[in-house]
N, C-alpha and C positions, 0 to 999 in steps of 0.2 A: 504494500500500500504506500503510495507516494504522499507527499505533503498535501497536495490538493485533495486527494481522496480522504485523508485523515480529517482535514478541515471540513469537508462536506459531511462526513460522518458525524462530527461534533455538532454541526449546525442542525442536522436531522434529529439528533438526540435532544438538542435544546428545544426544537420546535415541536417535538412529539414527547410530552412528559411521561407517557405510559410506555415509552420505548423499552425494548429489551436490549441489553448489552451482554453479549456472550451467554444468552439464556437467562439473564437476571433481570427481573422487573425492577427498573430503576426507582420508580416512585415507592414501591413496597419496601425496598431496601432502605431508601432515605427515611421513610416513615419509622421503620424499626430502629434505625440508628438514632434518630432524634428522640424517640420515646425512651431509649436506654439512657441517652445523655440527660434527659430531664429527670429520670429516676435517680441517676447517680448524683445529680445536684441536690435532689430532695434528701437522699441518704446522707450526703455531706452535711446538710443543714440539720438533720435529725441527730447525727453524731455530735455535732456541736451543742445541740440542746441537751443531750444526755450528759455530755461532759460538764456542762453548766450545773445540771442537777446534782451530779456527784460532788462538784465543788461546794455547792450549797449544803449538801449533807455533811461533808467534811467540816465545814465551818460551824455547823450545828453540833459537832462533837461525835458524829457517827463514824465508825470505822468503814471506809470505802471497800476495803478488801472483803470484809465480812458481808457487806451489802451485796457485792457481786456474787458471793457464794449463795446467799439467800435467794437472789434472783435466779441463779442457776438451778437451785433445788426446786423452786416453784415451777420450773418448766418441765420437771420430770414427774413421772407417775409415782404415786405413793409407794407402791411395791418396789420400784427401782430404788427409791431413796432408802427404804428400810433395808434392802439387801446391801446397799453400799455401807450404811451405818453398821450393820452386823459384821461385815467384812473388816471395816475399819477397827471396830472393837476387838475382833479376833486378832488382827495383826498387832494391835497395841499390846494386848495381853501376851502374845507370843514373844514380843520384844521387851516385856517387863515394864511397860510404860503406864 
């Protein structure tokens, strides 16, 4: 493909927004990429909000490390938590702790 053909191909793609390039639907691809980018920005903002809340908790005298553990435990099923606590107790006793 020479320079003129490449230029003509780009012009056709620009004038036909639903054009396929190499079997890829350009508009669909662009839409997916833009949605992912928006969600990544939202995730970044949420991470900042969470960081601020942990800072607030720390300034109120809470142990942030323990708060993270509590949050992790709340995500698990009660049976799973009980099993982990039982194993932890067993390991502590085995080590004389």
